[in-house]
C-alpha positions in Angstrom: 1.0 9.7 -14.3 -1.7 9.1 -16.0 -5.1 8.6 -13.8 -5.1 9.0 -10.1 -7.7 9.3 -7.8 -8.6 9.0 -3.7 -10.7 5.6 -2.0 -12.2 5.9 1.6 -12.4 3.3 4.6 -14.1 3.6 7.7 -13.1 0.2 9.3 -10.8 0.8 11.9 -13.6 3.4 13.0 -11.8 6.3 11.6 -12.1 7.3 8.1 -8.7 7.3 5.9 -8.0 7.9 3.1 -5.1 6.0 0.3 -4.5 8.1 -2.5 -3.6 6.7 -6.1 -1.0 7.1 -8.7 -1.3 4.9 -11.8 1.4 5.2 -13.7 1.9 4.0 -17.3 6.0 4.7 -17.2 7.6 2.2 -14.9 10.4 4.7 -14.6 8.4 7.6 -13.6 6.6 5.3 -10.5 9.9 4.1 -9.5 11.4 7.3 -9.5 8.3 9.2 -8.0 8.5 6.5 -5.2 11.4 6.4 -4.4 11.9 10.0 -4.4 8.7 9.9 -1.7 11.0 7.6 0.8 13.7 10.3 0.7 15.6 7.2 -0.8 18.0 8.4 -4.4 16.7 6.3 -7.5 18.6 3.7 -8.5 16.9 2.7 -12.2 18.1 -1.2 -11.9 15.8 -1.4 -9.2 12.6 -3.7 -9.9 10.2 -1.7 -9.0 6.6 -1.5 -10.4 4.4 -0.1 -7.8 5.0 1.0 -4.0 2.8 2.2 -1.1 4.1 5.3 0.8 2.9 7.1 4.3 4.1 10.7 3.1 3.1 12.6 5.7 1.4 11.9 8.9 3.1 8.9 10.4 5.4 10.1 12.9 7.2 9.6 16.9 5.6 10.2 19.4 2.5 10.2 18.4 1.2 10.1 14.6 -1.1 12.7 13.0 -4.9 12.1 12.4 -4.7 12.0 9.0 -1.8 10.7 7.5 -1.0 10.7 4.1 -0.6 7.4 2.5 -0.2 6.9 -1.5 -0.1 3.7 -3.9 1.5 4.2 -6.9 0.9 1.2 -9.2 1.4 0.3 -12.9 0.0 0.3 -15.5 1.6 -3.2 -16.8 0.9 -5.1 -14.0 -2.1 -4.0 -12.5 -3.4 -7.3 -11.3 -5.6 -8.1 -8.1 -2.4 -10.4 -7.0 -0.7 -7.0 -7.4 -3.3 -4.4 -5.9 -4.1 -6.6 -2.7 -0.5 -6.6 -1.6 0.1 -2.9 -2.2 -3.5 -3.0 -0.5 -1.9 -4.9 2.5 0.2 -1.9 2.9 -1.0 0.9 2.7 -3.3 -0.7 5.2 -0.5 -2.2 7.7 0.5 1.7 9.5 -3.9 2.5 9.4 -4.3 -0.7 11.5 -1.6 -0.6 13.6 -2.4 3.1 14.4 -6.4 2.6 14.6 -6.5 -0.6 15.8 -3.1 -1.6 17.9 -3.3 0.2 21.0 -0.2 2.4 22.6 2.5 3.3 20.1 5.5 1.9 21.5 3.6 -1.6 21.1 6.2 -5.0 19.9 3.6 -5.2 17.3 5.2 -1.7 16.0 8.4 -3.0 14.0 6.2 -5.5 12.0 3.7 -2.9 10.7 5.5 -0.6 9.9 8.6 -2.0 9.1 9.0 -5.0 7.1 5.9 -6.7 6.2 6.9 -7.8 2.3 5.3 -11.3 3.3 2.4 -11.0 4.3 1.6 -8.4 1.4 2.0 -11.8 -0.8 0.4 -13.9 1.4 -2.6 -11.8 1.0 -1.9 -11.1 -3.1 -1.7 -14.5 -3.4 -4.3 -15.5 -1.6 -6.8 -13.2 -3.3 -6.5 -13.5 -6.6 -6.1 -17.3 -6.4 -10.4 -16.9 -5.1 -11.3 -14.5 -7.5 -10.1 -16.8 -10.3 -11.8 -19.5 -8.5 -14.3 -17.9 -8.5 -14.7 -16.5 -12.0 -13.9 -20.1 -13.2 -17.0 -21.1 -11.5 -18.8 -18.2 -12.7 -19.8 -16.6 -9.6 -18.2 -13.3 -10.3 
C-alpha cells in the first residue's frame, strides 16, 4: 500500500466514513481484498479494486460505525473505477440509513451482487465528466 486516507459523508443524515487504500502492486491489493473478505487468495482472479465492509454490518442490526474499506490500484485510477467502487461503498450505507427495516426485501440487492448498478454508475459518471472536459466546462 502506498497511500491511505479516510473520507466522510453526512448525505444520509448520519456521519459515515470510508477508508481508502491505494496500491501500486495489483497482487498485493488482490491479496488484501480477498483476505478481508475471508476468502482464499487466487492469483488468477482479476481483481483491480474492491470494497469490503470489514466490520459492523451484522445480523440482526448493523453496528453504528461500520468499517468500509475501498481498495484502488494505481494502474486503474479512473473516474469510472472510482465511481464504480463508490457505489459498492455507498450501497450498505444506503441500506443502513435509508431503507427502514433490516428485513427489507431490498437487503439482498444492497448487500449482495450490485455489480450492474456499479458498472452503470461508473460508465455514466465517467462519460459525463469526459464530455464536460471536452466542452471545457470542467
